[in-house]
C-alpha positions, 0 to 999 in steps of 0.5 A, a space after each residue: 456652661 450652664 448656670 443659673 437661671 437668668 434673674 432679670 430681663 432689659 427691654 430696649 424699646 427706647 429707639 427713634 425707630 424713624 425707617 419704620 414709620 411709628 415706635 417699634 415699642 408699640 406696634 401691634 402685632 395683628 396676630 395677638 393686638 399686644 404690641 411687641 414691647 408685651 410681646 417681647 416681655 409676654 417672652 421674657 417674663 418666664 426668664 426672670 423677676 423682674 424686668 425693666 424696660 429702656 424707654 425714651 421720652 417720648 413713649 415713656 409714659 405709654 408703657 407705663 399705662 401699658 404696664 402699670 398691673 404687671 408689679 415684676 416690670 418697671 420701665 426706665 425713662 433715659 439719663 438726662 446726660 445720656 438721652 440719644 446715646 443709643 441702646 448703651 444709654 438705655 442699658 445704663 439709664 437701667 443700671 442706675 435703677 437696679 441696683 439691689 440686683 449687681 450679683 443678677 444676669 442681665 437678660 437683654 433683648 431688643 424690642 424688633 427681633 419678633 421672631 425671637 422665641 422663649 427657646 431662643 431667649 430659653 438657651 441665651 439664659 442658661 449661658 450667662 455672659 454669652 451673646 447671641 451669633 450664627 452662621 451668619 451675624 453677631 447679635 450684639 444685642 442680644 445678651 447675657 450679660 452682667 451687671 456693669 455700671 460702672 463699665 456702661 458708665 465710663 464708654 458714654 463717658 469716652 463717648 462709646 455708643 456701640 454694645 459691641 465695644 461694652 461686650 468686649 469689656 466684660 469680655 461675653 462670650 458669643 453663643 452659636 444658633 443654628 437659625 438665623 430666621 427668629 435673630 431677624 430685626 425690623 427695620 421696616 414695616 413692610 420687611 414684616 411681608 
């Protein structure tokens, strides 16, 4: 069911990118000359009043430099106690820093889905507490979730690293999309061709 506009965007950009060969967030799109993290932020901006980018310590300063002129974008490093906890660790770090937005909806996107368009993101933005699903796959990292700091902390304390566990606790529902192509995440550079 449709609801109000999503307020806050979260870009998950803290992955190790070991199979990719370089940080995916900093990979430059040939057509635009922009990094994937810049492209993802530009797609979120029409739907969000603020964007938080979850980053590992390796790329934190580079992202701060890229977005230094953007007052609506803030880079959040992993929390010390939950470094290397994957997307849940990144989401938790953002939730700790965004306590002023507890009544907001959080539109979450991974940085490695460069084919997502404003159309898919806009549709998800209209459906709080949903994640993207196609006939081929459930895309747990493309989601619109409520503030969930306490639940995330509990999951991490219990050694849970799966986003699916968070979505189950939040009773997040699937939102069906027809086309799988925009949701393809890129793990290796040769997958771009």
